[in-house]
Backbone as numpy.savetxt, mean C-alpha at the origin, in Angstrom:
# Nx Ny Nz CAx CAy CAz Cx Cy Cz
-20.18 9.95 1.76 -19.53 10.28 3.02 -18.06 9.89 2.92
-17.21 10.74 3.45 -15.79 10.45 3.50 -15.43 9.98 4.91
-14.65 8.92 4.98 -14.24 8.34 6.25 -12.78 8.63 6.51
-12.47 9.12 7.70 -11.09 9.32 8.13 -10.63 8.03 8.80
-9.69 7.36 8.17 -9.26 6.04 8.62 -8.02 6.18 9.50
-8.11 5.59 10.69 -7.01 5.64 11.64 -5.95 4.59 11.28
-4.75 4.83 11.74 -3.63 3.92 11.44 -3.91 2.49 11.90
-4.61 2.33 13.02 -4.82 0.97 13.52 -5.68 0.13 12.57
-6.57 0.75 11.81 -7.37 0.00 10.83 -6.46 -0.50 9.71
-5.59 0.37 9.24 -4.67 -0.03 8.17 -3.68 -1.08 8.65
-3.19 -0.93 9.87 -2.25 -1.91 10.41 -2.90 -3.27 10.64
-4.16 -3.27 11.08 -4.88 -4.54 11.25 -4.85 -5.33 9.95
-5.14 -4.63 8.86 -5.18 -5.28 7.55 -3.79 -5.68 7.08
-2.87 -4.75 7.13 -1.52 -5.00 6.62 -0.81 -6.12 7.37
-1.02 -6.18 8.67 -0.31 -7.16 9.50 -1.16 -8.37 9.86
-2.37 -8.40 9.33 -3.31 -9.50 9.58 -3.45 -9.82 11.06
-3.75 -8.79 11.78 -3.97 -8.93 13.22 -5.38 -9.46 13.47
-5.79 -9.45 14.73 -7.04 -10.08 15.16 -8.27 -9.61 14.38
-8.37 -8.33 14.08 -9.56 -7.81 13.40 -9.31 -7.47 11.93
-8.34 -8.11 11.32 -7.95 -7.75 9.96 -9.06 -7.99 8.95
-9.86 -9.03 9.13 -10.91 -9.31 8.14 -11.96 -8.20 8.10
-12.35 -7.72 9.27 -13.31 -6.62 9.34 -12.74 -5.36 8.70
-11.49 -5.06 9.02 -10.83 -3.88 8.45 -10.71 -4.01 6.93
-10.34 -5.20 6.46 -10.19 -5.44 5.02 -11.53 -5.29 4.30
-12.60 -5.82 4.88 -13.92 -5.69 4.26 -14.32 -4.22 4.14
-14.06 -3.46 5.19 -14.37 -2.04 5.15 -13.59 -1.34 4.04
-12.28 -1.57 4.00 -11.44 -0.91 3.00 -11.81 -1.33 1.58
-12.17 -2.59 1.41 -12.56 -3.08 0.08 -13.91 -2.52 -0.36
-14.82 -2.32 0.59 -16.16 -1.86 0.26 -16.21 -0.36 -0.05
-15.33 0.39 0.56 -15.34 1.85 0.38 -14.61 2.23 -0.90
-15.14 3.21 -1.59 -14.44 3.74 -2.76 -13.24 4.55 -2.27
-12.16 4.49 -3.02 -10.94 5.20 -2.61 -11.21 6.69 -2.38
-12.08 7.28 -3.17 -12.38 8.71 -3.01 -13.11 9.01 -1.70
-13.64 7.96 -1.05 -14.37 8.14 0.21 -13.50 7.86 1.44
-12.21 7.62 1.23 -11.30 7.33 2.34 -10.26 8.44 2.45
-9.94 8.78 3.66 -8.90 9.78 3.91 -8.07 9.33 5.11
-6.83 9.77 5.13 -5.98 9.56 6.31 -5.33 10.89 6.63
-5.03 11.07 7.89 -4.36 12.30 8.30 -2.85 12.15 8.10
-2.17 13.27 8.09 -0.71 13.18 8.01 -0.16 12.50 9.25
-0.84 12.66 10.38 -0.42 11.98 11.61 -0.50 10.46 11.43
-1.59 9.99 10.80 -1.74 8.56 10.53 -0.63 8.09 9.61
-0.36 8.85 8.57 0.71 8.48 7.64 2.05 8.38 8.34
2.36 9.35 9.18 3.62 9.32 9.92 3.65 8.18 10.93
2.50 7.91 11.56 2.42 6.80 12.52 2.69 5.47 11.83
2.11 5.30 10.66 2.36 4.06 9.90 3.84 3.95 9.55
4.40 5.03 9.09 5.81 5.02 8.75 6.68 4.70 9.94
6.39 5.32 11.07 7.17 5.06 12.28 7.08 3.60 12.70
5.87 3.05 12.66 5.68 1.66 13.06 6.35 0.69 12.10
6.21 0.95 10.81 6.68 -0.01 9.82 8.12 0.20 9.37
8.74 1.30 9.76 10.09 1.61 9.29 11.09 0.55 9.72
10.81 -0.11 10.83 11.73 -1.14 11.31 11.70 -2.39 10.44
10.66 -2.54 9.66 10.54 -3.69 8.77 11.10 -3.26 7.40
11.89 -4.09 6.77 12.52 -3.71 5.51 11.46 -3.39 4.46
11.37 -2.13 4.11 10.46 -1.62 3.07 9.00 -2.01 3.29
8.62 -2.39 4.51 7.28 -2.91 4.75 6.20 -1.86 4.53
6.49 -0.61 4.83 5.48 0.43 4.67 5.04 0.54 3.22
5.98 0.67 2.32 5.67 0.79 0.90 4.96 -0.47 0.42
5.46 -1.62 0.82 4.86 -2.87 0.36 3.43 -3.04 0.88
3.20 -2.68 2.13 1.85 -2.80 2.71 0.86 -1.93 1.95
1.26 -0.72 1.62 0.38 0.17 0.86 0.12 -0.40 -0.53
1.16 -0.93 -1.18 0.99 -1.53 -2.50 0.03 -2.71 -2.44
0.14 -3.53 -1.42 -0.77 -4.67 -1.26 -2.20 -4.20 -1.04
-2.38 -3.24 -0.15 -3.73 -2.76 0.17 -4.47 -2.21 -1.03
-3.76 -1.48 -1.86 -4.40 -0.80 -2.98 -4.07 -1.39 -4.34
-3.49 -2.59 -4.35 -3.14 -3.30 -5.58 -2.34 -2.40 -6.53
-1.24 -1.86 -6.02 -0.40 -0.95 -6.78 0.91 -1.61 -7.16
1.49 -1.15 -8.24 2.84 -1.57 -8.61 3.84 -0.65 -7.92
4.91 -1.22 -7.45 5.95 -0.45 -6.77 6.97 0.00 -7.81
7.27 1.29 -7.80 8.31 1.85 -8.67 9.43 2.27 -7.74
10.59 1.63 -7.90 11.69 1.86 -6.97 13.01 1.42 -7.59
14.08 1.98 -7.07 15.41 1.50 -7.41 15.88 0.43 -6.42
15.10 0.18 -5.38 15.45 -0.75 -4.31 15.21 -2.19 -4.76
16.27 -2.93 -5.00 16.16 -4.31 -5.49 15.63 -5.28 -4.44
15.52 -4.85 -3.17 14.93 -5.71 -2.15 13.50 -6.10 -2.51
12.79 -5.24 -3.22 11.42 -5.55 -3.62 11.36 -6.71 -4.62
12.44 -6.99 -5.31 12.46 -8.09 -6.28 12.21 -9.44 -5.62
12.51 -9.56 -4.34 12.31 -10.83 -3.63 10.86 -11.01 -3.18
10.09 -9.96 -3.20 8.69 -10.02 -2.76 7.79 -10.46 -3.92
6.67 -11.09 -3.62 5.77 -11.57 -4.68 5.30 -10.46 -5.63
5.10 -9.26 -5.12 4.61 -8.16 -5.95 5.71 -7.61 -6.86
6.96 -7.76 -6.46 8.08 -7.27 -7.27 8.10 -5.75 -7.33
8.79 -5.24 -8.33 8.89 -3.79 -8.52 9.22 -3.48 -9.95
9.01 -2.26 -10.32 9.43 -1.73 -11.61 10.43 -0.62 -11.34
11.40 -0.49 -12.20 12.24 0.70 -12.15 11.46 1.82 -12.83
11.84 3.05 -12.61 11.14 4.13 -13.33 11.17 3.94 -14.85
12.29 3.46 -15.37 12.39 3.22 -16.82 11.40 2.15 -17.28
11.25 1.09 -16.50 10.29 0.03 -16.84 8.85 0.55 -16.79
8.55 1.38 -15.80 7.22 1.96 -15.68 6.93 2.88 -16.88
7.93 3.68 -17.26 7.76 4.54 -18.44 7.53 3.71 -19.70
8.24 2.60 -19.82 8.06 1.72 -20.96 6.64 1.14 -20.99
6.14 0.73 -19.83 4.76 0.23 -19.76 3.77 1.30 -20.18
3.97 2.53 -19.68 3.07 3.63 -20.03 3.10 3.91 -21.53
4.28 3.88 -22.11 4.44 4.16 -23.53 3.74 3.13 -24.40
3.67 1.90 -23.91 3.05 0.83 -24.67 1.61 0.55 -24.25
1.10 1.40 -23.36 -0.29 1.27 -22.93 -0.58 -0.02 -22.18
0.46 -0.58 -21.54 0.28 -1.82 -20.82 -0.42 -1.58 -19.49
-1.11 -2.61 -19.03 -1.78 -2.57 -17.74 -0.75 -2.40 -16.65
-1.14 -1.76 -15.55 -0.22 -1.53 -14.45 -0.04 -2.77 -13.60
-0.81 -3.81 -13.84 -0.70 -5.02 -13.02 0.02 -6.10 -13.79
């Protein structure tokens, strides 16, 4: 079964609001192929998080354990950091793990 996930579920987790643990358990238990979001949800997340410096991209990276590829050096101050496109290409060329 595929689940259409509303923005409020993602925001609960990303912002650690009152029901974040329940939302996190759901997202962790579901296979990525079984989750979907609407373009409206994506835009809603962007609208809400745009006021926070790069928070939208960072929240998605945290949720899905992704590496950030960006030219924005603001990500260097965050625990997850970032790769430049050249660094990511270098990792791919050497078969290095993405984490």
